[in-house]
Each structure stands twice: as C-alpha cells, then as structure tokens.
mmCIF file of the N, C-alpha and C atoms, coordinates in Angstrom:
data_MODEL
# 
_entry.id   MODEL 
# 
loop_
_atom_site.group_PDB 
_atom_site.id 
_atom_site.type_symbol 
_atom_site.label_atom_id 
_atom_site.label_alt_id 
_atom_site.label_comp_id 
_atom_site.label_asym_id 
_atom_site.label_entity_id 
_atom_site.label_seq_id 
_atom_site.pdbx_PDB_ins_code 
_atom_site.Cartn_x 
_atom_site.Cartn_y 
_atom_site.Cartn_z 
_atom_site.occupancy 
_atom_site.B_iso_or_equiv 
_atom_site.pdbx_formal_charge 
_atom_site.auth_seq_id 
_atom_site.auth_comp_id 
_atom_site.auth_asym_id 
_atom_site.auth_atom_id 
_atom_site.pdbx_PDB_model_num 
ATOM 1   N N  . UNK A 1 1  ? -76.296 1.846  -2.865 1.00 0.00 ? 1  UNK A N  1 
ATOM 2   C CA . UNK A 1 1  ? -77.190 2.808  -2.271 1.00 0.00 ? 1  UNK A CA 1 
ATOM 3   C C  . UNK A 1 1  ? -77.101 2.658  -0.758 1.00 0.00 ? 1  UNK A C  1 
ATOM 4   N N  . UNK A 1 2  ? -77.104 3.756  -0.072 1.00 0.00 ? 2  UNK A N  1 
ATOM 5   C CA . UNK A 1 2  ? -77.057 3.728  1.387  1.00 0.00 ? 2  UNK A CA 1 
ATOM 6   C C  . UNK A 1 2  ? -78.350 3.124  1.939  1.00 0.00 ? 2  UNK A C  1 
ATOM 7   N N  . UNK A 1 3  ? -78.221 2.338  3.001  1.00 0.00 ? 3  UNK A N  1 
ATOM 8   C CA . UNK A 1 3  ? -79.392 1.739  3.636  1.00 0.00 ? 3  UNK A CA 1 
ATOM 9   C C  . UNK A 1 3  ? -80.362 2.813  4.101  1.00 0.00 ? 3  UNK A C  1 
ATOM 10  N N  . UNK A 1 4  ? -79.850 3.927  4.571  1.00 0.00 ? 4  UNK A N  1 
ATOM 11  C CA . UNK A 1 4  ? -80.719 5.015  5.028  1.00 0.00 ? 4  UNK A CA 1 
ATOM 12  C C  . UNK A 1 4  ? -81.627 5.507  3.902  1.00 0.00 ? 4  UNK A C  1 
ATOM 13  N N  . UNK A 1 5  ? -81.127 5.500  2.672  1.00 0.00 ? 5  UNK A N  1 
ATOM 14  C CA . UNK A 1 5  ? -81.960 5.905  1.531  1.00 0.00 ? 5  UNK A CA 1 
ATOM 15  C C  . UNK A 1 5  ? -82.956 4.814  1.159  1.00 0.00 ? 5  UNK A C  1 
ATOM 16  N N  . UNK A 1 6  ? -82.522 3.556  1.217  1.00 0.00 ? 6  UNK A N  1 
ATOM 17  C CA . UNK A 1 6  ? -83.422 2.448  0.891  1.00 0.00 ? 6  UNK A CA 1 
ATOM 18  C C  . UNK A 1 6  ? -84.567 2.350  1.876  1.00 0.00 ? 6  UNK A C  1 
ATOM 19  N N  . UNK A 1 7  ? -84.353 2.784  3.120  1.00 0.00 ? 7  UNK A N  1 
ATOM 20  C CA . UNK A 1 7  ? -85.389 2.719  4.147  1.00 0.00 ? 7  UNK A CA 1 
ATOM 21  C C  . UNK A 1 7  ? -86.254 3.973  4.220  1.00 0.00 ? 7  UNK A C  1 
ATOM 22  N N  . UNK A 1 8  ? -85.952 4.962  3.400  1.00 0.00 ? 8  UNK A N  1 
ATOM 23  C CA . UNK A 1 8  ? -86.739 6.201  3.404  1.00 0.00 ? 8  UNK A CA 1 
ATOM 24  C C  . UNK A 1 8  ? -88.183 5.905  3.025  1.00 0.00 ? 8  UNK A C  1 
ATOM 25  N N  . UNK A 1 9  ? -89.135 6.552  3.689  1.00 0.00 ? 9  UNK A N  1 
ATOM 26  C CA . UNK A 1 9  ? -90.560 6.273  3.438  1.00 0.00 ? 9  UNK A CA 1 
ATOM 27  C C  . UNK A 1 9  ? -90.974 6.365  1.970  1.00 0.00 ? 9  UNK A C  1 
ATOM 28  N N  . UNK A 1 10 ? -90.387 7.277  1.227  1.00 0.00 ? 10 UNK A N  1 
ATOM 29  C CA . UNK A 1 10 ? -90.767 7.436  -0.179 1.00 0.00 ? 10 UNK A CA 1 
ATOM 30  C C  . UNK A 1 10 ? -90.166 6.377  -1.093 1.00 0.00 ? 10 UNK A C  1 
ATOM 31  N N  . UNK A 1 11 ? -89.235 5.570  -0.566 1.00 0.00 ? 11 UNK A N  1 
ATOM 32  C CA . UNK A 1 11 ? -88.519 4.594  -1.396 1.00 0.00 ? 11 UNK A CA 1 
ATOM 33  C C  . UNK A 1 11 ? -88.760 3.155  -0.950 1.00 0.00 ? 11 UNK A C  1 
ATOM 34  N N  . UNK A 1 12 ? -88.922 2.929  0.333  1.00 0.00 ? 12 UNK A N  1 
ATOM 35  C CA . UNK A 1 12 ? -88.900 1.579  0.904  1.00 0.00 ? 12 UNK A CA 1 
ATOM 36  C C  . UNK A 1 12 ? -89.910 0.624  0.245  1.00 0.00 ? 12 UNK A C  1 
ATOM 37  N N  . UNK A 1 13 ? -91.033 1.112  -0.186 1.00 0.00 ? 13 UNK A N  1 
ATOM 38  C CA . UNK A 1 13 ? -92.039 0.220  -0.778 1.00 0.00 ? 13 UNK A CA 1 
ATOM 39  C C  . UNK A 1 13 ? -91.939 0.111  -2.294 1.00 0.00 ? 13 UNK A C  1 
ATOM 40  N N  . UNK A 1 14 ? -90.912 0.716  -2.894 1.00 0.00 ? 14 UNK A N  1 
ATOM 41  C CA . UNK A 1 14 ? -90.821 0.713  -4.354 1.00 0.00 ? 14 UNK A CA 1 
ATOM 42  C C  . UNK A 1 14 ? -89.888 -0.344 -4.914 1.00 0.00 ? 14 UNK A C  1 
ATOM 43  N N  . UNK A 1 15 ? -89.243 -1.091 -4.046 1.00 0.00 ? 15 UNK A N  1 
ATOM 44  C CA . UNK A 1 15 ? -88.305 -2.089 -4.552 1.00 0.00 ? 15 UNK A CA 1 
ATOM 45  C C  . UNK A 1 15 ? -87.811 -2.990 -3.440 1.00 0.00 ? 15 UNK A C  1 
ATOM 46  N N  . UNK A 1 16 ? -86.643 -3.585 -3.664 1.00 0.00 ? 16 UNK A N  1 
ATOM 47  C CA . UNK A 1 16 ? -86.045 -4.482 -2.688 1.00 0.00 ? 16 UNK A CA 1 
ATOM 48  C C  . UNK A 1 16 ? -84.638 -4.013 -2.376 1.00 0.00 ? 16 UNK A C  1 
ATOM 49  N N  . UNK A 1 17 ? -84.142 -4.418 -1.232 1.00 0.00 ? 17 UNK A N  1 
ATOM 50  C CA . UNK A 1 17 ? -82.757 -4.121 -0.889 1.00 0.00 ? 17 UNK A CA 1 
ATOM 51  C C  . UNK A 1 17 ? -82.177 -5.307 -0.130 1.00 0.00 ? 17 UNK A C  1 
ATOM 52  N N  . UNK A 1 18 ? -80.868 -5.373 -0.116 1.00 0.00 ? 18 UNK A N  1 
ATOM 53  C CA . UNK A 1 18 ? -80.148 -6.417 0.595  1.00 0.00 ? 18 UNK A CA 1 
ATOM 54  C C  . UNK A 1 18 ? -79.066 -5.736 1.407  1.00 0.00 ? 18 UNK A C  1 
ATOM 55  N N  . UNK A 1 19 ? -78.980 -6.055 2.684  1.00 0.00 ? 19 UNK A N  1 
ATOM 56  C CA . UNK A 1 19 ? -77.985 -5.442 3.556  1.00 0.00 ? 19 UNK A CA 1 
ATOM 57  C C  . UNK A 1 19 ? -76.683 -6.238 3.454  1.00 0.00 ? 19 UNK A C  1 
ATOM 58  N N  . UNK A 1 20 ? -75.607 -5.557 3.106  1.00 0.00 ? 20 UNK A N  1 
ATOM 59  C CA . UNK A 1 20 ? -74.295 -6.184 3.027  1.00 0.00 ? 20 UNK A CA 1 
ATOM 60  C C  . UNK A 1 20 ? -73.852 -6.509 4.459  1.00 0.00 ? 20 UNK A C  1 
ATOM 61  N N  . UNK A 1 21 ? -73.451 -7.744 4.732  1.00 0.00 ? 21 UNK A N  1 
ATOM 62  C CA . UNK A 1 21 ? -73.047 -8.106 6.093  1.00 0.00 ? 21 UNK A CA 1 
ATOM 63  C C  . UNK A 1 21 ? -71.919 -7.211 6.624  1.00 0.00 ? 21 UNK A C  1 
ATOM 64  N N  . UNK A 1 22 ? -72.040 -6.809 7.877  1.00 0.00 ? 22 UNK A N  1 
ATOM 65  C CA . UNK A 1 22 ? -71.081 -5.879 8.471  1.00 0.00 ? 22 UNK A CA 1 
ATOM 66  C C  . UNK A 1 22 ? -69.654 -6.413 8.495  1.00 0.00 ? 22 UNK A C  1 
ATOM 67  N N  . UNK A 1 23 ? -69.497 -7.713 8.547  1.00 0.00 ? 23 UNK A N  1 
ATOM 68  C CA . UNK A 1 23 ? -68.140 -8.269 8.635  1.00 0.00 ? 23 UNK A CA 1 
ATOM 69  C C  . UNK A 1 23 ? -67.438 -8.379 7.279  1.00 0.00 ? 23 UNK A C  1 
ATOM 70  N N  . UNK A 1 24 ? -68.044 -7.873 6.212  1.00 0.00 ? 24 UNK A N  1 
ATOM 71  C CA . UNK A 1 24 ? -67.438 -7.970 4.890  1.00 0.00 ? 24 UNK A CA 1 
ATOM 72  C C  . UNK A 1 24 ? -66.736 -6.683 4.443  1.00 0.00 ? 24 UNK A C  1 
ATOM 73  N N  . UNK A 1 25 ? -66.760 -5.668 5.267  1.00 0.00 ? 25 UNK A N  1 
ATOM 74  C CA . UNK A 1 25 ? -66.101 -4.414 4.911  1.00 0.00 ? 25 UNK A CA 1 
ATOM 75  C C  . UNK A 1 25 ? -65.664 -3.695 6.187  1.00 0.00 ? 25 UNK A C  1 
ATOM 76  N N  . UNK A 1 26 ? -64.680 -2.809 6.082  1.00 0.00 ? 26 UNK A N  1 
ATOM 77  C CA . UNK A 1 26 ? -64.222 -2.092 7.271  1.00 0.00 ? 26 UNK A CA 1 
ATOM 78  C C  . UNK A 1 26 ? -65.278 -1.100 7.765  1.00 0.00 ? 26 UNK A C  1 
ATOM 79  N N  . UNK A 1 27 ? -65.347 -0.964 9.067  1.00 0.00 ? 27 UNK A N  1 
ATOM 80  C CA . UNK A 1 27 ? -66.297 -0.027 9.669  1.00 0.00 ? 27 UNK A CA 1 
ATOM 81  C C  . UNK A 1 27 ? -65.925 1.405  9.277  1.00 0.00 ? 27 UNK A C  1 
ATOM 82  N N  . UNK A 1 28 ? -66.924 2.203  8.953  1.00 0.00 ? 28 UNK A N  1 
ATOM 83  C CA . UNK A 1 28 ? -66.699 3.593  8.588  1.00 0.00 ? 28 UNK A CA 1 
ATOM 84  C C  . UNK A 1 28 ? -67.102 4.484  9.768  1.00 0.00 ? 28 UNK A C  1 
ATOM 85  N N  . UNK A 1 29 ? -66.129 5.161  10.318 1.00 0.00 ? 29 UNK A N  1 
ATOM 86  C CA . UNK A 1 29 ? -66.387 6.082  11.417 1.00 0.00 ? 29 UNK A CA 1 
ATOM 87  C C  . UNK A 1 29 ? -66.768 7.441  10.840 1.00 0.00 ? 29 UNK A C  1 
ATOM 88  N N  . UNK A 1 30 ? -67.797 8.060  11.394 1.00 0.00 ? 30 UNK A N  1 
ATOM 89  C CA . UNK A 1 30 ? -68.198 9.389  10.955 1.00 0.00 ? 30 UNK A CA 1 
ATOM 90  C C  . UNK A 1 30 ? -68.224 10.305 12.172 1.00 0.00 ? 30 UNK A C  1 
ATOM 91  N N  . UNK A 1 31 ? -68.001 11.549 11.941 1.00 0.00 ? 31 UNK A N  1 
ATOM 92  C CA . UNK A 1 31 ? -68.002 12.506 13.037 1.00 0.00 ? 31 UNK A CA 1 
ATOM 93  C C  . UNK A 1 31 ? -68.395 13.880 12.533 1.00 0.00 ? 31 UNK A C  1 
ATOM 94  N N  . UNK A 1 32 ? -68.320 14.832 13.395 1.00 0.00 ? 32 UNK A N  1 
ATOM 95  C CA . UNK A 1 32 ? -68.670 16.193 13.021 1.00 0.00 ? 32 UNK A CA 1 
ATOM 96  C C  . UNK A 1 32 ? -67.908 17.190 13.863 1.00 0.00 ? 32 UNK A C  1 
ATOM 97  N N  . UNK A 1 33 ? -67.941 18.414 13.450 1.00 0.00 ? 33 UNK A N  1 
ATOM 98  C CA . UNK A 1 33 ? -67.266 19.472 14.191 1.00 0.00 ? 33 UNK A CA 1 
ATOM 99  C C  . UNK A 1 33 ? -68.029 20.780 14.005 1.00 0.00 ? 33 UNK A C  1 
ATOM 100 N N  . UNK A 1 34 ? -67.864 21.648 14.935 1.00 0.00 ? 34 UNK A N  1 
ATOM 101 C CA . UNK A 1 34 ? -68.429 22.996 14.818 1.00 0.00 ? 34 UNK A CA 1 
ATOM 102 C C  . UNK A 1 34 ? -67.254 23.922 14.494 1.00 0.00 ? 34 UNK A C  1 
ATOM 103 N N  . UNK A 1 35 ? -67.340 24.552 13.362 1.00 0.00 ? 35 UNK A N  1 
ATOM 104 C CA . UNK A 1 35 ? -66.239 25.400 12.894 1.00 0.00 ? 35 UNK A CA 1 
ATOM 105 C C  . UNK A 1 35 ? -66.141 26.687 13.711 1.00 0.00 ? 35 UNK A C  1 
ATOM 106 N N  . UNK A 1 36 ? -64.914 27.139 13.905 1.00 0.00 ? 36 UNK A N  1 
ATOM 107 C CA . UNK A 1 36 ? -64.673 28.361 14.674 1.00 0.00 ? 36 UNK A CA 1 
ATOM 108 C C  . UNK A 1 36 ? -65.421 29.547 14.050 1.00 0.00 ? 36 UNK A C  1 
ATOM 109 N N  . UNK A 1 37 ? -65.520 29.570 12.735 1.00 0.00 ? 37 UNK A N  1 
ATOM 110 C CA . UNK A 1 37 ? -66.170 30.682 12.045 1.00 0.00 ? 37 UNK A CA 1 
ATOM 111 C C  . UNK A 1 37 ? -67.651 30.472 11.778 1.00 0.00 ? 37 UNK A C  1 
ATOM 112 N N  . UNK A 1 38 ? -68.290 29.554 12.490 1.00 0.00 ? 38 UNK A N  1 
ATOM 113 C CA . UNK A 1 38 ? -69.716 29.286 12.268 1.00 0.00 ? 38 UNK A CA 1 
ATOM 114 C C  . UNK A 1 38 ? -70.537 30.559 12.472 1.00 0.00 ? 38 UNK A C  1 
ATOM 115 N N  . UNK A 1 39 ? -71.517 30.766 11.603 1.00 0.00 ? 39 UNK A N  1 
ATOM 116 C CA . UNK A 1 39 ? -72.365 31.947 11.695 1.00 0.00 ? 39 UNK A CA 1 
ATOM 117 C C  . UNK A 1 39 ? -73.159 31.934 13.001 1.00 0.00 ? 39 UNK A C  1 
ATOM 118 N N  . UNK A 1 40 ? -73.610 30.754 13.403 1.00 0.00 ? 40 UNK A N  1 
ATOM 119 C CA . UNK A 1 40 ? -74.398 30.629 14.625 1.00 0.00 ? 40 UNK A CA 1 
ATOM 120 C C  . UNK A 1 40 ? -73.897 29.439 15.452 1.00 0.00 ? 40 UNK A C  1 
ATOM 121 N N  . UNK A 1 41 ? -72.805 29.617 16.184 1.00 0.00 ? 41 UNK A N  1 
ATOM 122 C CA . UNK A 1 41 ? -72.256 28.498 16.947 1.00 0.00 ? 41 UNK A CA 1 
ATOM 123 C C  . UNK A 1 41 ? -73.219 27.957 18.000 1.00 0.00 ? 41 UNK A C  1 
ATOM 124 N N  . UNK A 1 42 ? -74.051 28.804 18.578 1.00 0.00 ? 42 UNK A N  1 
ATOM 125 C CA . UNK A 1 42 ? -75.026 28.321 19.563 1.00 0.00 ? 42 UNK A CA 1 
ATOM 126 C C  . UNK A 1 42 ? -76.036 27.376 18.911 1.00 0.00 ? 42 UNK A C  1 
ATOM 127 N N  . UNK A 1 43 ? -76.506 27.744 17.723 1.00 0.00 ? 43 UNK A N  1 
ATOM 128 C CA . UNK A 1 43 ? -77.435 26.870 16.997 1.00 0.00 ? 43 UNK A CA 1 
ATOM 129 C C  . UNK A 1 43 ? -76.751 25.563 16.620 1.00 0.00 ? 43 UNK A C  1 
ATOM 130 N N  . UNK A 1 44 ? -75.486 25.646 16.232 1.00 0.00 ? 44 UNK A N  1 
ATOM 131 C CA . UNK A 1 44 ? -74.734 24.435 15.888 1.00 0.00 ? 44 UNK A CA 1 
ATOM 132 C C  . UNK A 1 44 ? -74.590 23.528 17.101 1.00 0.00 ? 44 UNK A C  1 
ATOM 133 N N  . UNK A 1 45 ? -74.323 24.093 18.273 1.00 0.00 ? 45 UNK A N  1 
ATOM 134 C CA . UNK A 1 45 ? -74.215 23.288 19.497 1.00 0.00 ? 45 UNK A CA 1 
ATOM 135 C C  . UNK A 1 45 ? -75.558 22.659 19.860 1.00 0.00 ? 45 UNK A C  1 
ATOM 136 N N  . UNK A 1 46 ? -76.635 23.406 19.680 1.00 0.00 ? 46 UNK A N  1 
ATOM 137 C CA . UNK A 1 46 ? -77.974 22.855 19.952 1.00 0.00 ? 46 UNK A CA 1 
ATOM 138 C C  . UNK A 1 46 ? -78.275 21.699 19.000 1.00 0.00 ? 46 UNK A C  1 
ATOM 139 N N  . UNK A 1 47 ? -77.905 21.846 17.732 1.00 0.00 ? 47 UNK A N  1 
ATOM 140 C CA . UNK A 1 47 ? -78.130 20.783 16.750 1.00 0.00 ? 47 UNK A CA 1 
ATOM 141 C C  . UNK A 1 47 ? -77.301 19.548 17.112 1.00 0.00 ? 47 UNK A C  1 
ATOM 142 N N  . UNK A 1 48 ? -76.036 19.764 17.509 1.00 0.00 ? 48 UNK A N  1 
ATOM 143 C CA . UNK A 1 48 ? -75.191 18.652 17.938 1.00 0.00 ? 48 UNK A CA 1 
ATOM 144 C C  . UNK A 1 48 ? -75.809 17.944 19.138 1.00 0.00 ? 48 UNK A C  1 
ATOM 145 N N  . UNK A 1 49 ? -76.309 18.700 20.094 1.00 0.00 ? 49 UNK A N  1 
ATOM 146 C CA . UNK A 1 49 ? -76.959 18.102 21.267 1.00 0.00 ? 49 UNK A CA 1 
ATOM 147 C C  . UNK A 1 49 ? -78.167 17.280 20.858 1.00 0.00 ? 49 UNK A C  1 
ATOM 148 N N  . UNK A 1 50 ? -78.939 17.798 19.910 1.00 0.00 ? 50 UNK A N  1 
ATOM 149 C CA . UNK A 1 50 ? -80.092 17.044 19.413 1.00 0.00 ? 50 UNK A CA 1 
ATOM 150 C C  . UNK A 1 50 ? -79.646 15.736 18.779 1.00 0.00 ? 50 UNK A C  1 
ATOM 151 N N  . UNK A 1 51 ? -78.613 15.790 17.928 1.00 0.00 ? 51 UNK A N  1 
ATOM 152 C CA . UNK A 1 51 ? -78.155 14.582 17.247 1.00 0.00 ? 51 UNK A CA 1 
ATOM 153 C C  . UNK A 1 51 ? -77.690 13.508 18.225 1.00 0.00 ? 51 UNK A C  1 
ATOM 154 N N  . UNK A 1 52 ? -77.209 13.909 19.375 1.00 0.00 ? 52 UNK A N  1 
ATOM 155 C CA . UNK A 1 52 ? -76.738 12.964 20.381 1.00 0.00 ? 52 UNK A CA 1 
ATOM 156 C C  . UNK A 1 52 ? -77.846 12.510 21.331 1.00 0.00 ? 52 UNK A C  1 
ATOM 157 N N  . UNK A 1 53 ? -79.047 13.061 21.192 1.00 0.00 ? 53 UNK A N  1 
ATOM 158 C CA . UNK A 1 53 ? -80.156 12.737 22.094 1.00 0.00 ? 53 UNK A CA 1 
ATOM 159 C C  . UNK A 1 53 ? -80.794 11.394 21.747 1.00 0.00 ? 53 UNK A C  1 
ATOM 160 N N  . UNK A 1 54 ? -81.514 10.844 22.699 1.00 0.00 ? 54 UNK A N  1 
ATOM 161 C CA . UNK A 1 54 ? -82.193 9.556  22.489 1.00 0.00 ? 54 UNK A CA 1 
ATOM 162 C C  . UNK A 1 54 ? -83.182 9.598  21.323 1.00 0.00 ? 54 UNK A C  1 
ATOM 163 N N  . UNK A 1 55 ? -84.019 10.642 21.197 1.00 0.00 ? 55 UNK A N  1 
ATOM 164 C CA . UNK A 1 55 ? -84.952 10.666 20.053 1.00 0.00 ? 55 UNK A CA 1 
ATOM 165 C C  . UNK A 1 55 ? -84.242 10.669 18.695 1.00 0.00 ? 55 UNK A C  1 
ATOM 166 N N  . UNK A 1 56 ? -83.159 11.442 18.580 1.00 0.00 ? 56 UNK A N  1 
ATOM 167 C CA . UNK A 1 56 ? -82.425 11.486 17.309 1.00 0.00 ? 56 UNK A CA 1 
ATOM 168 C C  . UNK A 1 56 ? -81.733 10.157 17.046 1.00 0.00 ? 56 UNK A C  1 
ATOM 169 N N  . UNK A 1 57 ? -81.173 9.543  18.080 1.00 0.00 ? 57 UNK A N  1 
ATOM 170 C CA . UNK A 1 57 ? -80.527 8.234  17.918 1.00 0.00 ? 57 UNK A CA 1 
ATOM 171 C C  . UNK A 1 57 ? -81.539 7.193  17.450 1.00 0.00 ? 57 UNK A C  1 
ATOM 172 N N  . UNK A 1 58 ? -82.773 7.284  17.929 1.00 0.00 ? 58 UNK A N  1 
ATOM 173 C CA . UNK A 1 58 ? -83.821 6.350  17.494 1.00 0.00 ? 58 UNK A CA 1 
ATOM 174 C C  . UNK A 1 58 ? -84.111 6.513  16.007 1.00 0.00 ? 58 UNK A C  1 
ATOM 175 N N  . UNK A 1 59 ? -84.152 7.752  15.544 1.00 0.00 ? 59 UNK A N  1 
ATOM 176 C CA . UNK A 1 59 ? -84.380 8.008  14.114 1.00 0.00 ? 59 UNK A CA 1 
ATOM 177 C C  . UNK A 1 59 ? -83.219 7.452  13.299 1.00 0.00 ? 59 UNK A C  1 
ATOM 178 N N  . UNK A 1 60 ? -81.992 7.706  13.730 1.00 0.00 ? 60 UNK A N  1 
ATOM 179 C CA . UNK A 1 60 ? -80.827 7.203  13.001 1.00 0.00 ? 60 UNK A CA 1 
ATOM 180 C C  . UNK A 1 60 ? -80.850 5.677  12.930 1.00 0.00 ? 60 UNK A C  1 
ATOM 181 N N  . UNK A 1 61 ? -81.176 5.018  14.027 1.00 0.00 ? 61 UNK A N  1 
ATOM 182 C CA . UNK A 1 61 ? -81.257 3.544  14.026 1.00 0.00 ? 61 UNK A CA 1 
ATOM 183 C C  . UNK A 1 61 ? -82.350 3.071  13.076 1.00 0.00 ? 61 UNK A C  1 
ATOM 184 N N  . UNK A 1 62 ? -83.492 3.761  13.055 1.00 0.00 ? 62 UNK A N  1 
ATOM 185 C CA . UNK A 1 62 ? -84.602 3.375  12.174 1.00 0.00 ? 62 UNK A CA 1 
ATOM 186 C C  . UNK A 1 62 ? -84.174 3.394  10.711 1.00 0.00 ? 62 UNK A C  1 
ATOM 187 N N  . UNK A 1 63 ? -83.232 4.276  10.380 1.00 0.00 ? 63 UNK A N  1 
ATOM 188 C CA . UNK A 1 63 ? -82.772 4.389  8.997  1.00 0.00 ? 63 UNK A CA 1 
ATOM 189 C C  . UNK A 1 63 ? -81.477 3.625  8.734  1.00 0.00 ? 63 UNK A C  1 
ATOM 190 N N  . UNK A 1 64 ? -81.143 2.696  9.625  1.00 0.00 ? 64 UNK A N  1 
ATOM 191 C CA . UNK A 1 64 ? -80.053 1.782  9.344  1.00 0.00 ? 64 UNK A CA 1 
ATOM 192 C C  . UNK A 1 64 ? -78.677 2.175  9.825  1.00 0.00 ? 64 UNK A C  1 
ATOM 193 N N  . UNK A 1 65 ? -78.569 3.251  10.579 1.00 0.00 ? 65 UNK A N  1 
ATOM 194 C CA . UNK A 1 65 ? -77.269 3.637  11.109 1.00 0.00 ? 65 UNK A CA 1 
ATOM 195 C C  . UNK A 1 65 ? -76.975 2.820  12.351 1.00 0.00 ? 65 UNK A C  1 
ATOM 196 N N  . UNK A 1 66 ? -75.727 2.396  12.495 1.00 0.00 ? 66 UNK A N  1 
ATOM 197 C CA . UNK A 1 66 ? -75.288 1.643  13.660 1.00 0.00 ? 66 UNK A CA 1 
ATOM 198 C C  . UNK A 1 66 ? -74.541 2.615  14.561 1.00 0.00 ? 66 UNK A C  1 
ATOM 199 N N  . UNK A 1 67 ? -75.007 2.758  15.775 1.00 0.00 ? 67 UNK A N  1 
ATOM 200 C CA . UNK A 1 67 ? -74.443 3.755  16.689 1.00 0.00 ? 67 UNK A CA 1 
ATOM 201 C C  . UNK A 1 67 ? -73.609 3.074  17.763 1.00 0.00 ? 67 UNK A C  1 
ATOM 202 N N  . UNK A 1 68 ? -72.530 3.732  18.143 1.00 0.00 ? 68 UNK A N  1 
ATOM 203 C CA . UNK A 1 68 ? -71.704 3.143  19.207 1.00 0.00 ? 68 UNK A CA 1 
ATOM 204 C C  . UNK A 1 68 ? -72.038 3.796  20.531 1.00 0.00 ? 68 UNK A C  1 
# 
C-alpha cells in the first residue's frame, strides 16, 4: 500500500503501517506533462503551477512523498 494512502485521514487511525527503508529499492521518478490536445491548457498550467507551489509541496510531504 502506498504511504500516501496509509497516511490518509480516513485510514491512518484504523491500523498500522511500516515504512520500507528508502535504501532498499530504486528511487521512482514521477513527472507530468500537459498534452497538446488538452481541453483547457490554461487550467492545466494553473494546476501544474499549484502542484509546484509551497502549499502543495507541504501537502505532498504530509502524505509521505519525498520531493527533490
């Protein structure tokens, strides 16, 4: 189960979890793109900007994501 799911407010108090040490598996890089045919490219760019903002990064860290 992803750590982000284990830390979700509706789940975190219902059981236990153990974090697999980072040095035991290869790092997984994730990324995103805005498709040329996007219905609303401006909205997609705004969403991307939000995801890269300090408030969004704080939420991602709270749910166990490691950011570079």
